[in-house]
C-alpha positions as CSV (number, residue, x, y, z in Angstrom):
1,M,0.0,0.0,-0.2
2,A,3.0,2.7,0.9
3,M,4.1,2.5,-3.0
4,M,0.5,2.9,-4.3
5,R,0.2,5.8,-7.0
6,N,-1.9,8.8,-5.9
7,V,-3.6,10.3,-8.4
8,T,-4.4,14.3,-7.5
9,H,-7.7,16.1,-8.1
10,H,-7.2,17.5,-11.8
11,Q,-6.0,14.0,-13.0
12,A,-8.9,12.6,-11.9
13,S,-10.5,15.1,-14.0
14,Q,-8.5,14.6,-17.2
15,L,-9.3,11.2,-16.3
16,L,-12.6,10.7,-16.4
17,H,-13.0,13.8,-18.6
18,N,-16.9,13.7,-20.2
19,K,-17.4,10.2,-18.9
20,F,-20.6,8.7,-16.6
21,V,-19.3,6.5,-13.5
22,V,-21.8,4.6,-12.3
23,V,-21.4,3.0,-8.7
24,L,-23.9,0.3,-7.0
25,G,-24.1,-1.3,-3.7
26,D,-23.2,-0.3,-0.1
27,S,-22.6,2.1,2.1
28,I,-19.1,1.4,1.5
29,Q,-19.9,1.8,-2.0
30,R,-21.7,5.0,-1.1
31,S,-18.9,6.1,0.6
32,V,-16.4,5.2,-2.6
33,Y,-18.9,7.8,-4.8
34,K,-19.2,10.9,-2.1
35,D,-14.4,10.0,-1.9
36,L,-14.9,10.3,-6.6
37,V,-16.8,13.4,-5.8
38,L,-15.3,14.2,-3.6
39,L,-11.8,14.6,-5.8
40,L,-13.4,15.1,-9.1
41,Q,-13.7,18.7,-6.8
42,R,-10.8,18.9,-4.8
43,D,-7.2,17.3,-3.5
44,S,-8.6,16.5,0.3
45,H,-10.6,13.9,2.1
46,L,-13.5,13.2,3.2
47,S,-14.9,13.9,6.6
48,L,-15.6,11.8,10.1
49,S,-19.4,13.4,10.1
50,Q,-19.4,12.9,5.8
51,L,-18.8,9.8,6.1
52,K,-21.4,9.1,8.9
53,S,-24.0,10.8,7.5
54,K,-26.6,8.7,5.1
55,G,-29.5,9.7,2.8
56,E,-29.1,13.7,2.9
57,L,-30.3,16.0,1.1
58,S,-26.8,17.4,-0.8
59,F,-23.3,16.8,-0.4
60,E,-20.3,18.8,-2.5
61,Q,-22.6,19.7,-4.6
62,D,-24.1,17.0,-4.8
63,C,-28.4,16.0,-5.2
64,L,-30.3,13.7,-3.6
65,V,-32.4,12.0,-6.6
66,E,-34.5,8.9,-4.8
67,G,-34.7,7.6,-1.4
68,G,-32.8,9.1,1.6
69,R,-34.9,11.9,3.6
70,L,-36.7,12.3,0.2
71,G,-38.0,8.7,2.2
72,H,-38.4,6.8,5.3
73,M,-34.7,6.5,6.6
74,N,-34.2,3.0,8.1
75,N,-31.8,-0.1,8.2
76,G,-34.6,-2.6,6.5
77,T,-33.5,-3.7,2.8
78,E,-36.4,-1.8,1.7
79,Y,-33.8,0.6,1.9
80,R,-33.7,3.5,-0.8
81,E,-30.8,5.8,-2.2
82,V,-29.8,7.4,-5.3
83,R,-27.7,10.4,-5.2
84,Q,-26.3,12.3,-8.3
85,Y,-23.3,15.1,-9.1
86,R,-23.0,16.3,-12.0
87,S,-20.9,19.5,-13.6
88,D,-20.0,20.7,-16.7
89,H,-18.0,17.6,-17.9
90,H,-18.3,14.7,-15.0
91,L,-21.7,12.7,-13.9
92,V,-21.2,10.3,-11.1
93,R,-23.9,8.2,-9.9
94,F,-24.6,5.7,-6.6
95,Y,-27.6,3.3,-6.6
96,F,-27.7,2.1,-2.6
97,V,-28.6,-1.8,-3.4
98,T,-29.0,-4.4,-0.3
99,R,-28.6,-7.5,-3.2
100,V,-27.1,-8.2,-5.8
101,F,-30.6,-8.8,-8.2
102,S,-33.7,-8.2,-7.3
103,R,-36.8,-6.3,-8.7
104,Y,-34.8,-3.1,-7.8
105,M,-31.6,-3.7,-9.4
106,E,-34.0,-4.7,-13.0
107,S,-35.6,-1.6,-11.6
108,I,-31.2,0.2,-12.6
109,F,-31.2,-1.8,-15.8
110,A,-33.8,-0.6,-17.3
111,D,-32.6,2.4,-16.5
112,F,-29.7,2.2,-18.4
113,K,-31.9,1.3,-21.3
114,N,-33.7,4.4,-21.6
115,D,-30.9,6.4,-20.7
116,Q,-27.6,7.6,-20.8
117,K,-25.3,4.7,-21.1
118,P,-22.2,4.5,-18.1
119,D,-19.1,4.5,-18.9
120,V,-17.4,3.1,-15.9
121,V,-19.6,0.8,-13.6
122,I,-18.4,0.1,-9.9
123,V,-20.0,-2.3,-8.0
124,N,-20.6,-4.8,-5.0
125,S,-23.1,-6.5,-3.0
126,C,-21.5,-9.3,-0.5
127,V,-22.1,-8.4,3.3
128,W,-26.2,-8.0,3.0
129,D,-26.3,-11.2,0.6
130,V,-25.1,-13.4,2.8
131,S,-26.3,-12.2,6.4
132,R,-30.0,-11.1,5.5
133,Y,-31.8,-12.9,3.3
134,N,-31.3,-16.5,3.6
135,R,-28.6,-18.0,6.7
136,R,-27.4,-21.2,3.4
137,W,-26.6,-18.2,0.8
138,V,-24.3,-19.6,-0.9
139,S,-27.0,-21.2,-3.9
140,E,-28.6,-18.1,-4.0
141,Y,-26.2,-15.9,-3.9
142,K,-24.6,-18.0,-7.1
143,E,-27.9,-17.1,-8.6
144,N,-28.5,-14.0,-8.1
145,L,-24.7,-13.1,-8.8
146,H,-25.5,-15.2,-12.3
147,K,-28.5,-12.7,-13.2
148,F,-26.9,-9.8,-12.1
149,F,-23.6,-10.7,-14.7
150,S,-25.3,-11.3,-17.6
151,Q,-28.0,-9.4,-17.4
152,L,-25.3,-6.0,-16.3
153,K,-23.6,-7.6,-20.2
154,A,-26.9,-6.9,-22.2
155,V,-27.1,-4.0,-21.3
156,L,-24.2,-2.0,-20.8
157,P,-22.7,-1.4,-24.1
158,E,-18.9,-3.4,-25.0
159,Q,-17.0,-0.1,-24.0
160,C,-18.2,0.0,-20.4
161,L,-15.7,-0.5,-18.7
162,I,-17.3,-2.7,-15.2
163,V,-14.8,-3.6,-12.0
164,W,-16.5,-5.7,-10.0
165,N,-14.6,-4.7,-6.0
166,M,-14.5,-7.5,-3.3
167,T,-15.5,-6.7,0.3
168,M,-13.4,-4.7,2.2
169,P,-12.1,-7.5,5.6
170,L,-14.8,-7.3,8.0
171,G,-13.9,-7.5,12.0
172,E,-13.9,-9.7,14.1
173,R,-16.8,-7.8,15.9
174,I,-19.5,-5.9,14.4
175,I,-22.2,-3.3,15.7
176,G,-23.7,-1.8,12.9
177,G,-26.5,-0.9,11.0
178,F,-27.7,-3.9,9.1
179,L,-26.5,-5.7,11.5
180,V,-30.3,-6.2,13.0
181,P,-31.4,-8.5,16.8
182,E,-32.2,-11.1,15.0
183,I,-28.6,-12.1,12.9
184,E,-26.4,-10.7,15.9
185,D,-25.9,-14.1,16.3
186,M,-24.1,-14.2,12.9
187,G,-21.5,-11.3,13.5
188,P,-18.7,-13.9,15.1
189,T,-18.4,-15.9,11.7
190,L,-19.7,-13.0,8.7
191,R,-15.9,-12.3,8.8
192,F,-15.5,-15.9,7.0
193,D,-19.3,-15.9,5.0
194,V,-17.5,-13.2,3.6
195,I,-13.6,-14.9,2.2
196,E,-16.2,-17.3,1.1
197,A,-18.1,-15.0,-1.4
198,N,-15.3,-12.7,-2.2
199,F,-14.1,-16.5,-4.0
200,Y,-17.7,-17.3,-6.0
201,S,-17.9,-13.6,-7.1
202,A,-14.7,-13.4,-8.0
203,M,-14.8,-16.1,-9.9
204,L,-18.3,-15.7,-11.3
205,A,-17.0,-11.8,-12.4
206,N,-14.3,-13.0,-14.1
207,A,-16.2,-15.8,-16.4
208,Y,-18.3,-13.3,-17.3
209,G,-15.5,-11.2,-17.8
210,L,-15.7,-8.2,-16.1
211,D,-12.9,-6.9,-14.1
212,V,-11.9,-7.8,-10.1
213,L,-10.7,-5.8,-8.2
214,D,-9.2,-7.4,-4.9
215,L,-9.5,-4.7,-1.8
216,H,-10.2,-7.9,0.5
217,F,-6.4,-8.8,-0.3
218,M,-4.6,-4.5,-1.0
219,F,-6.9,-3.5,2.6
220,R,-5.6,-7.2,4.1
221,F,-2.9,-4.9,5.8
222,S,-4.6,-2.3,6.6
223,L,-7.6,-3.1,9.7
224,H,-5.9,0.3,11.4
225,C,-8.2,1.7,8.2
226,R,-10.5,-0.1,9.8
227,M,-13.8,2.1,11.6
228,K,-14.2,1.1,15.4
229,D,-18.0,-1.1,14.0
230,G,-15.7,-3.7,12.2
231,V,-17.7,-2.8,8.7
232,H,-17.0,0.8,7.3
233,W,-13.2,2.2,6.9
234,N,-11.6,6.0,7.4
235,A,-10.9,8.8,4.8
236,V,-7.6,7.2,4.0
237,A,-8.5,4.0,3.5
238,H,-11.0,5.4,0.2
239,R,-8.8,8.3,-1.4
240,Q,-6.4,4.1,-0.8
241,I,-9.8,3.1,-2.7
242,T,-10.6,5.8,-5.4
243,C,-6.4,6.1,-6.3
244,L,-6.2,2.3,-7.4
245,L,-10.3,2.5,-8.7
246,L,-8.7,5.3,-11.3
247,A,-5.1,4.0,-12.3
248,H,-7.3,1.2,-13.3
249,A,-9.4,2.7,-15.1
250,A,-6.1,4.0,-16.7
251,Q,-4.6,1.5,-17.5
252,A,-7.8,-0.4,-19.7
253,W,-8.0,2.8,-21.0
254,G,-4.1,2.7,-22.3
255,V,-3.7,6.3,-20.1
256,E,-0.5,6.5,-18.8
257,L,0.0,8.3,-15.3
258,P,2.3,11.1,-14.0
259,S,4.6,9.6,-11.3
260,H,4.3,12.0,-8.4
261,T,8.6,13.0,-8.6
262,A,7.3,14.7,-12.8
263,T,7.7,18.8,-12.5
264,D,3.4,19.2,-13.9
265,Q,1.8,16.4,-12.9
266,S,-1.3,18.0,-15.4
267,K,1.2,15.8,-18.3
268,M,-0.8,12.8,-19.3
269,W,-0.3,10.9,-22.3
270,L,-2.0,8.6,-24.3
271,L,-0.8,4.3,-25.0
272,D,-2.1,3.5,-28.2
273,Y,-2.6,0.0,-26.9
274,T,-4.8,-1.6,-29.6
275,Q,-5.4,-4.9,-31.4
276,T,-3.7,-6.2,-28.4
277,S,-4.1,-9.1,-26.3
278,Y,-4.8,-7.4,-23.2
279,Q,-7.7,-5.5,-24.7
280,S,-10.3,-7.2,-24.0
281,A,-14.1,-6.7,-25.8
282,Y,-16.0,-4.7,-24.4
283,R,-12.7,-2.2,-24.1
284,P,-12.4,1.3,-26.2
285,S,-10.5,1.4,-28.8
286,Y,-8.8,4.9,-29.1
287,S,-6.9,5.9,-32.1
288,Y,-5.0,9.3,-32.9
289,G,-6.8,12.0,-35.2
290,G,-5.2,14.2,-37.3
291,S,-5.6,17.5,-35.2
292,G,-4.0,15.7,-33.0
293,Y,-6.7,14.5,-30.9
294,F,-8.4,11.3,-30.7
295,R,-11.7,10.3,-30.3
296,G,-13.6,8.0,-28.6
297,P,-15.1,4.7,-30.0
298,C,-18.5,4.8,-30.3
299,D,-19.6,9.1,-28.8
300,G,-17.5,10.9,-31.0
301,R,-16.6,13.2,-28.5
302,V,-13.1,14.8,-28.6
303,Y,-11.1,14.6,-25.5
304,S,-8.1,17.5,-25.5
305,N,-6.5,17.0,-22.2
306,F,-4.1,13.8,-22.9
307,Y,-2.9,15.8,-25.7
308,M,0.9,17.2,-26.2
309,E,1.8,18.5,-29.2
310,P,5.2,16.1,-29.3
311,S,8.2,19.0,-29.5
312,A,6.7,20.3,-26.1
313,L,7.1,17.0,-25.4
314,S,10.5,16.8,-26.4
315,Q,11.2,19.9,-24.7
316,T,10.6,18.0,-20.9
317,G,13.0,15.4,-21.8
318,A,10.8,12.6,-22.0
319,V,10.2,9.8,-24.9
320,W,6.8,10.1,-27.4
321,P,5.8,6.1,-26.6
322,Q,5.2,3.7,-29.4
323,K,2.9,1.9,-31.1
324,Q,4.0,-1.2,-29.1
325,Q,1.7,-4.2,-27.7
326,Y,0.4,-3.5,-23.7
327,D,-0.6,-6.1,-21.6
328,G,-0.3,-4.3,-18.3
329,Y,3.0,-5.4,-17.9
330,G,6.6,-4.6,-18.3
331,P,8.7,-6.6,-20.4
332,H,10.7,-7.6,-17.6
333,F,8.3,-9.4,-16.4
334,C,8.8,-12.1,-19.9
335,E,12.3,-12.9,-18.9
336,D,12.8,-15.6,-17.0
337,G,16.0,-15.1,-16.0
338,L,17.0,-12.3,-13.7
339,E,19.0,-9.0,-14.1
340,T,22.1,-9.4,-11.2
341,L,23.1,-5.8,-10.2
342,T,26.7,-5.5,-10.2
343,Q,27.3,-4.8,-6.2
344,F,25.3,-8.2,-5.4
345,G,27.3,-9.8,-7.7
346,V,30.6,-11.3,-5.8
347,G,30.2,-14.4,-4.1
348,Y,26.3,-15.4,-5.9
349,C,26.4,-18.6,-6.4
350,S,23.2,-20.2,-9.1
351,F,21.3,-23.6,-8.8
352,E,23.1,-23.6,-12.5
353,N,26.5,-23.1,-12.3
354,L,26.1,-25.1,-8.5
355,E,28.1,-27.9,-9.6
356,K,30.3,-26.3,-11.7
357,N,31.9,-24.4,-9.3
358,S,32.7,-26.7,-7.0
359,T,34.0,-29.5,-9.6
360,A,36.6,-26.2,-10.2
361,Q,37.5,-25.4,-7.1
362,T,38.0,-29.4,-6.6
363,T,40.2,-29.4,-9.8
364,G,41.2,-26.3,-10.0
365,H,40.4,-25.7,-13.6
366,S,38.8,-22.0,-12.7
367,S,38.5,-19.0,-14.5
368,L,37.6,-17.6,-11.8
369,P,40.7,-16.5,-9.5
370,P,41.9,-18.0,-5.8
371,S,40.4,-14.7,-4.4
372,D,36.6,-15.7,-4.9
373,Y,36.9,-18.6,-4.3
374,R,33.9,-19.3,-1.5
375,P,32.1,-22.7,-0.7
376,V,28.8,-22.7,-1.1
377,S,27.2,-23.4,1.9
378,A,28.8,-20.5,2.6
379,A,27.3,-17.5,3.9
380,P,28.2,-13.4,2.6
381,S,30.1,-12.3,5.2
382,C,28.6,-9.0,6.3
383,P,30.3,-5.9,8.9
384,A,27.9,-7.0,11.1
385,N,29.0,-10.0,11.6
386,S,31.5,-8.4,13.8
387,Y,28.5,-7.5,16.3
388,V,27.2,-10.7,16.7
389,M,27.3,-13.0,20.2
390,K,29.5,-15.7,18.8
391,Q,29.7,-18.4,22.5
392,K,26.5,-18.2,23.8
393,H,27.7,-19.0,28.1
394,E,25.6,-22.0,29.3
395,K,23.2,-21.0,32.6
396,R,21.7,-23.8,34.2
397,N,18.3,-23.6,34.9
398,Y,15.8,-23.3,38.2
399,N,12.7,-23.5,39.7
400,P,12.6,-19.2,41.0
401,Y,9.9,-20.0,43.1
402,T,11.5,-22.3,45.5
403,R,14.7,-22.3,48.1
404,Q,16.7,-24.4,45.3
405,R,19.5,-22.2,43.4
406,P,22.8,-23.3,41.1
407,S,25.7,-24.7,42.9
408,R,28.4,-22.5,43.8
409,S,31.9,-23.2,44.6
410,H,33.1,-21.1,47.4
411,R,36.5,-20.1,48.3
């Protein structure tokens, strides 16, 4: 998590320029929506009150479309909340759902059919599914996942980027609004059910060609960022989730985010990775236009924020990316050998030349100088080893709660 790339407000605004983003899920996904809306406006984190509040009429210039304070506030499975943030070049919408597939989800699919098609869909539904509807949830949850993924792929266009967020780790002691008294006995074991549900959902999402973001794995060592209720997470964790999602979208669209050491954080370069093995059928293929801009595959909208003239690019010392195959990994990931640095090359013995070195040292026929001979089982010398205790003094053990004492020689 320490090596995670930070995404600034300017980068997020450029990456999601003229994009329609839909977030589906529970209260954690609501916080994902809120952090994304906040980052599109300024570089700041969510406050504690913003994380805890739900159903408010307005949050950071967004509006409550349905449910929430406009209806009946409750912690039941029929609770609804639809929020939307809209600016001149951004549109973000959130649907609160308590089940991965239901009649309410079918009404959301109807919105996708009759309304504008989203460019990005971020979805997760797990905790409510495995706790509030059926204690034997496995078969029902699998069936609902199949229905949801199949209809989602049928409704959305092929160019839409769909990201399935795996559920984040739960605590052993859970106190939350969804954990009503009828299911309080499920609290201590719910975290194990989530792990099992994550496995099923990730396998099915991958089978249907969706992108899977394993937040459970990414935050397994960041439990200090989890709230005291054992379910929700603080603002720092949600900003990390937003950075992960935006970095994943940038990789899928072939946009390279500049590193944090760049002098100008606003420079973004486009990588042409069309007709490659990494690109799946539903991901867009962007092409360069004669005017120096590039167009999307369907809407025909012109995106100029990601383009930099080659003359201006040469002044920065960077190299314009050439057209090449892009599979998400660098060329060093495809090599079998390991690059050995000079400072680590002295005294190195690999498995391949293990027998050869031993034979050469025995017979005396070797290209290495005698000073470089080293036994195979010997560890490389280190200056710090001089401070290690060479010999451990023996000490006779005895029971400290008795009068027994070690025998001492008296002079």
